[in-house]
C-alpha positions as CSV (number, residue, x, y, z in Angstrom):
1,M,-90.2,6.3,-42.9
2,A,-86.5,6.6,-44.6
3,S,-83.2,5.2,-43.0
4,Y,-80.2,6.8,-42.3
5,P,-77.4,6.2,-44.8
6,D,-75.5,3.0,-43.6
7,F,-72.1,4.5,-43.6
8,A,-69.4,3.8,-40.8
9,Q,-69.5,5.8,-37.6
10,H,-66.3,7.1,-36.3
11,T,-65.6,6.1,-32.8
12,S,-65.7,9.7,-31.3
13,S,-69.5,10.0,-32.2
14,T,-71.6,10.4,-29.1
15,C,-74.8,9.9,-27.6
16,T,-76.0,12.1,-25.0
17,P,-79.0,11.5,-22.8
18,Y,-81.2,14.4,-22.0
19,D,-84.3,14.8,-20.1
20,N,-87.0,17.3,-20.8
21,I,-88.0,18.5,-17.0
22,Q,-88.7,22.0,-16.5
23,S,-88.3,23.6,-13.0
24,D,-88.9,27.1,-11.6
25,R,-89.1,28.6,-8.2
26,S,-92.1,30.5,-6.8
27,T,-92.0,33.7,-4.9
28,S,-92.1,31.7,-1.7
29,G,-88.8,29.9,-2.6
30,R,-90.6,26.4,-3.5
31,I,-89.3,24.6,-6.5
32,R,-91.9,23.2,-8.5
33,T,-91.0,20.9,-11.8
34,R,-92.9,19.5,-14.7
35,V,-91.9,16.3,-16.6
36,L,-92.4,16.9,-20.3
37,G,-91.7,13.5,-21.6
38,S,-92.3,9.8,-20.4
39,R,-88.5,8.8,-20.5
40,L,-84.9,10.1,-21.4
41,R,-84.4,11.3,-25.0
42,Y,-81.0,11.2,-26.9
43,S,-79.1,13.5,-29.0
44,F,-76.1,12.2,-31.1
45,S,-73.2,14.0,-32.9
46,V,-72.3,11.6,-35.6
47,L,-68.9,11.8,-37.6
48,H,-68.2,9.9,-40.8
49,V,-64.7,10.0,-41.9
50,A,-63.1,10.1,-45.5
51,L,-66.4,9.5,-47.4
52,T,-65.9,9.4,-51.0
53,A,-67.3,12.0,-53.0
54,E,-70.1,9.6,-54.2
55,K,-71.1,9.0,-50.6
56,K,-70.8,12.5,-49.7
57,E,-73.4,13.3,-52.5
58,T,-75.6,10.4,-51.3
59,F,-75.6,11.8,-47.8
60,I,-76.3,15.4,-48.9
61,D,-79.3,13.9,-50.9
62,F,-80.6,12.2,-47.9
63,Y,-80.4,15.3,-46.0
64,N,-82.0,17.8,-48.6
65,T,-84.9,15.0,-48.8
66,N,-85.2,14.5,-45.0
67,R,-84.4,17.8,-43.3
68,G,-87.2,18.7,-40.9
69,K,-88.7,14.8,-41.4
70,I,-88.5,12.0,-38.8
71,F,-86.1,9.0,-40.0
72,D,-85.0,5.9,-38.4
73,F,-81.1,6.2,-37.4
74,T,-78.9,3.1,-36.0
75,F,-76.3,4.5,-33.4
76,G,-73.3,2.4,-34.4
77,A,-71.9,2.1,-30.9
78,D,-74.7,0.3,-29.3
79,G,-76.8,-0.9,-32.4
80,Q,-80.0,0.4,-31.0
81,A,-82.5,2.2,-33.8
82,Y,-83.9,5.6,-33.0
83,E,-86.4,7.9,-34.5
84,V,-84.6,11.5,-35.0
85,V,-84.4,14.4,-36.9
86,F,-81.5,16.9,-38.1
87,V,-81.2,19.6,-35.6
88,G,-78.4,21.4,-37.4
89,T,-76.8,21.7,-40.8
90,P,-74.1,19.1,-41.3
91,S,-70.5,20.3,-41.6
92,I,-68.6,18.6,-44.5
93,T,-64.7,19.0,-44.5
94,P,-62.7,17.9,-47.5
95,I,-59.4,16.1,-46.8
96,K,-56.8,15.2,-49.4
97,V,-55.7,11.6,-48.9
98,S,-52.6,9.7,-50.6
99,G,-52.6,9.9,-54.2
100,G,-54.1,13.2,-54.5
101,E,-57.7,11.9,-54.0
102,W,-60.3,14.0,-52.1
103,R,-62.3,12.4,-49.4
104,F,-64.9,14.2,-46.9
105,N,-65.4,14.2,-43.3
106,V,-69.2,14.8,-42.3
107,T,-70.5,15.8,-39.1
108,V,-74.2,15.5,-38.2
109,S,-76.4,16.6,-35.2
110,L,-79.5,14.4,-34.5
111,S,-82.1,14.3,-31.9
112,E,-84.8,11.6,-30.8
113,A,-88.0,12.9,-32.3
114,L,-90.7,11.1,-30.2
């Protein structure tokens, strides 16, 4: 299994728990719930700030190779490893830094796979 690139993650990156519980109400008004997983799962919004052009290309290559696949990801804030998938197209924003050099902010959405 591939591993997510080891780029610094900005402190604004987030880890959001979600639970796969479905509920509905019968015509009598009684509520019914179904638990569709054994535990909480997590989704991530990860921001990488000021990547060099080379690191941006490394990220794009990783994305193109692993979209639709499960891969290992370590969340910087807690150091925990997760098996995740991409759940959206990454956002890449060019920024000009001192000296006229271009860097890139990359934002990506991931969700726990299993």
